[in-house]
C-alpha positions in Angstrom: -27.0 -2.3 -69.3 -28.1 1.1 -70.5 -25.9 4.2 -70.0 -28.2 5.5 -67.3 -28.1 2.3 -65.3 -24.3 2.2 -65.6 -24.1 5.8 -64.3 -26.3 5.0 -61.3 -24.2 1.9 -60.6 -20.9 3.8 -60.7 -22.2 6.7 -58.6 -23.5 4.2 -56.0 -20.2 2.4 -56.0 -18.3 5.7 -55.5 -20.6 6.6 -52.6 -20.1 3.2 -50.9 -16.3 3.5 -51.3 -16.3 7.0 -50.0 -18.2 5.9 -46.9 -15.8 3.1 -46.4 -12.8 5.4 -46.8 -14.3 8.0 -44.4 -15.1 5.3 -41.8 -11.7 3.8 -42.1 -10.1 7.3 -41.6 -12.2 8.0 -38.5 -11.5 4.5 -37.0 -7.8 4.9 -37.6 -7.8 8.4 -36.1 -9.6 7.1 -33.0 -7.2 4.1 -32.7 -4.2 6.4 -33.1 -5.6 8.8 -30.4 -6.2 5.9 -28.0 -2.7 4.6 -28.6 -1.3 8.1 -28.0 -3.3 8.3 -24.7 -2.3 4.8 -23.5 1.1 4.8 -21.9 3.2 3.9 -18.9 5.5 6.3 -17.1 8.1 3.8 -16.1 9.0 0.5 -17.7 8.6 -2.5 -15.3 12.2 -3.6 -16.1 13.5 -0.2 -14.8 11.0 -0.2 -12.0 12.6 -3.4 -10.7 15.8 -1.4 -10.1 14.1 1.2 -8.0 15.6 1.5 -4.5 14.5 5.0 -3.5 11.4 7.1 -4.0 11.4 10.7 -3.0 8.0 12.4 -2.3 7.5 16.1 -1.8 3.9 17.0 -1.6 1.8 19.5 0.3 4.6 20.4 2.6 5.5 16.8 3.4 9.0 15.6 2.3 9.9 12.0 2.9 11.5 9.0 1.2 10.7 5.3 0.6 14.0 3.3 0.6 14.4 -0.3 -0.3 17.0 -2.6 1.3 17.1 -6.4 1.0 13.6 -6.5 -0.6 12.1 -4.5 2.3 10.8 -0.9 2.0 11.3 1.7 4.8 10.0 5.2 5.3 12.6 7.9 6.1 10.9 10.9 7.7 12.1 13.6 10.1 15.4 11.8 10.6 13.7 8.5 11.6 13.3 5.2 9.8 10.2 3.0 10.0 9.1 -0.1 8.1 6.8 0.6 5.1 3.7 -1.3 4.0 5.0 -3.5 1.1 1.5 -3.8 -0.5 0.9 -0.1 -0.4 4.3 0.6 -2.1 3.5 -2.0 -4.7 0.0 -0.5 -5.4 1.5 3.0 -5.6 4.3 2.1 -8.0 1.7 0.2 -10.1 0.1 3.5 -11.0 3.1 4.5 -13.1 4.4 1.1 -14.2 1.1 -0.2 -15.7 -0.1 0.9 -19.0 -3.2 3.1 -18.7 -4.9 6.1 -20.3 -2.9 9.3 -19.9 -4.1 11.6 -22.7 -2.2 14.7 -23.7 -3.8 17.9 -22.5 -1.2 20.4 -23.6 2.2 20.7 -25.2 3.1 24.2 -24.3 5.0 25.4 -21.2 2.7 28.5 -21.0 -0.1 26.2 -19.8 1.8 24.8 -16.8 0.4 27.5 -14.4 -3.2 26.7 -15.0 -2.6 23.0 -14.6 -0.7 23.5 -11.3 2.4 22.1 -12.9 5.0 24.9 -12.3 8.2 23.3 -11.0 8.3 25.6 -7.9 4.8 24.7 -6.6 3.7 21.3 -8.0 4.0 18.1 -6.0 7.0 16.1 -7.0 7.7 12.3 -7.3 11.2 11.1 -8.1 12.2 7.4 -8.5 15.9 6.5 -8.2 17.8 3.3 -9.0 21.2 3.7 -7.4 22.3 7.2 -8.4 20.2 7.2 -11.6 16.9 9.1 -11.8 14.5 6.6 -13.3 11.4 8.8 -13.2 10.8 12.5 -12.2 7.2 13.6 -12.3 5.4 16.8 -11.3 1.8 16.4 -10.2 -0.6 19.3 -10.4 -4.3 20.1 -10.0 -7.3 17.8 -10.4 -9.4 18.2 -13.5 -13.0 19.5 -13.4 -14.4 16.0 -12.9 -12.2 15.3 -9.9 -11.3 11.9 -11.4 -8.0 12.8 -13.0 -4.9 14.8 -12.1 -2.5 16.7 -14.4 1.0 15.3 -14.7 4.2 16.1 -16.6 7.8 15.0 -16.6 10.2 17.3 -14.8 12.0 19.5 -17.4 9.5 18.6 -20.1 6.5 20.6 -21.4 3.9 18.0 -22.4 1.0 17.8 -19.9 -1.1 14.6 -19.5 -4.0 13.7 -17.2 -4.8 10.4 -15.6 -5.6 8.4 -12.4 -6.2 10.8 -9.5 -5.2 8.0 -7.1 -1.6 9.1 -7.7 -2.4 12.4 -6.0 -4.1 10.6 -3.2 -1.0 8.6 -2.4 1.3 11.6 -2.5 -0.7 13.8 -0.2 -1.8 11.2 2.4 -0.3 11.3 5.9 3.2 9.8 6.2 1.9 7.4 8.8 -0.3 5.8 6.2 2.9 4.3 4.7 4.0 2.7 7.9 3.7 -1.0 8.4 2.3 -1.0 11.9 1.7 -4.7 12.2 3.3 -6.1 15.3 4.3 -9.0 13.2 5.1 -7.3 9.8 5.6 -10.6 7.9 1.9 -11.3 8.1 1.2 -8.6 5.6 2.3 -10.6 2.6 1.5 -14.0 4.0 4.9 -15.1 5.1 3.5 -15.8 8.5 0.0 -17.2 9.0 -1.9 -19.2 11.5 -0.6 -22.4 9.8 2.9 -21.4 10.8 2.1 -21.1 14.5 3.0 -24.0 16.8 2.3 -22.4 20.2 0.9 -19.1 21.4 1.4 -18.0 25.0 -0.4 -15.0 26.5 0.7 -13.5 29.9 -1.7 -10.9 31.1 -1.1 -9.9 34.7 -1.6 -13.1 36.8 -3.3 -15.0 34.0 -1.5 -17.3 31.5 -3.1 -18.7 28.4 -1.3 -21.2 26.2 -2.6 -22.5 22.9 -0.6 -25.5 21.5 -1.0 -27.1 18.2 -1.9 -30.8 18.3 -2.4 -32.5 15.0 -5.1 -30.4 13.2 -6.4 -28.8 16.4 -5.4 -26.8 19.5 -5.1 -27.6 23.1 -5.5 -25.0 25.8 -3.7 -24.8 29.2 -3.5 -22.3 31.9 -7.2 -21.5 31.8 -10.3 -23.5 32.4 -11.8 -24.3 29.0 -13.6 -27.7 29.1 -14.6 -27.8 25.4 -12.3 -25.5 23.3 -13.8 -24.0 20.2 -11.2 -24.6 17.5 -12.5 -22.0 15.2 -12.5 -19.3 17.9 -8.9 -20.2 18.8 -7.8 -19.9 15.2 -9.6 -16.6 14.8 -7.9 -15.3 18.0 -4.4 -16.4 16.8 -5.1 -14.7 13.4 -6.0 -11.5 15.3 -2.7 -11.6 17.2 -0.7 -12.1 14.0 -2.5 -9.2 12.2 -2.7 -6.7 15.0 -1.6 -3.2 14.1 -0.7 -0.2 16.1 -1.8 3.2 15.1 1.6 4.8 15.1 5.2 4.6 16.3 6.2 6.3 19.5 9.7 7.6 20.1 9.4 8.9 23.7 9.2 5.6 25.4 12.3 3.7 26.5 12.8 0.1 25.4 13.9 -0.9 28.9 10.9 0.7 30.5 9.6 -1.9 33.1 6.1 -1.2 32.0 6.8 -3.1 28.8 7.3 -6.4 30.8 4.0 -6.5 32.5 2.2 -8.3 29.7 3.6 -10.5 27.0 2.5 -12.5 24.0 4.9 -15.2 22.7 4.5 -16.7 19.2 6.4 -19.9 18.4 6.6 -20.6 14.7 7.2 -23.8 12.8 10.7 -22.6 11.6 11.9 -22.6 15.2 11.8 -18.8 15.6 10.1 -17.2 18.6 8.5 -13.7 18.5 7.8 -12.0 21.8 5.5 -9.0 22.0 6.0 -7.0 25.2 3.0 -4.8 26.1 2.5 -2.1 28.7 -0.6 -1.7 30.9 -3.1 0.8 29.5 -2.8 4.5 30.3 -5.7 6.7 31.4 -7.2 6.4 27.9 -6.6 2.7 27.6 -3.8 3.1 25.1 -0.8 0.7 25.4 2.7 0.6 24.1 4.4 -2.4 22.6 7.8 -3.7 21.5 8.5 -6.7 19.4 11.7 -8.8 19.9 14.3 -8.0 17.2 12.7 -4.7 16.3 13.8 -1.2 17.4 10.3 0.3 17.4 7.7 1.2 20.0 4.2 0.8 18.8 1.1 2.6 20.2 -1.9 0.4 20.5 -5.4 2.0 21.0 -7.6 0.5 23.7 -10.1 -1.2 21.3 -7.2 -3.1 19.6 -5.5 -4.2 22.9 -8.8 -5.5 24.2 -8.8 -8.0 21.3 -5.3 -9.2 22.3 -6.4 -10.2 25.8 -9.5 -12.3 25.4 -11.6 -13.8 28.2 -11.3 -17.5 28.7 -15.0 -17.9 28.0 -14.5 -16.7 24.4 -12.7 -20.0 23.7 -15.4 -22.2 25.1 -17.7 -24.0 22.6 -21.2 -22.8 23.1 
């Protein structure tokens, strides 16, 4: 090999190695950046110890409190059951690893990100008397897809899932578990658990009793029961929700005894739903046995609870 050829070969080799080195540096930098952006705010092990979440956002100040594996909403001096699945989805935002890239490290930037301690929304997670997580949530970014976040008493600003802001600023009532039978939310009670369903609506009585794999109907004239329609109706009863809780209605109000739905379950328990007549707008009030709440039920929901006998007849 001549000197010229050797020189060309060496120069080519140097060029290839340089490209490889440069590519490796860029790749490593991108990987490092992604690793820096990917994080979780609260370790799942610590999250399992959480028993209280304080939320102060857009003038709303309330708490989510956990007792005996059940979450409750504390608001305005009252306590109501919380939606378990909503709480789990909410906490998943800060307990699952996701992209939260650093946007600033200086305290001087907090104002333009809406992260000053006096004005930002605040989320605090407690485990007993220990603060597990304390976050300030500020403005959305220009895309509207992310929100700026920093830990309380720390300067670093990150951005990520805007859904966190959505949860914090939604109406308090959106956290309420307004199902008349709350256990249906996470599948603890389903149609398969029902042995008998009795509906008392004025002078009409409808009773649906399980027999083998089907249902028998009594109290109303249904010559050929549609098993699918009966199952759908029972599912509607189990999953019926009010639209709010009502505190200006007495539990011993005689109006609550005018209509009743009784659900007998396979574990021997009996749930009785007492429902008032409709007011001028068709709205009704309901109380469920064993629960200290009055639910408000809009007319379109209550109309599904009291079905016409013909709806159970096979066509």
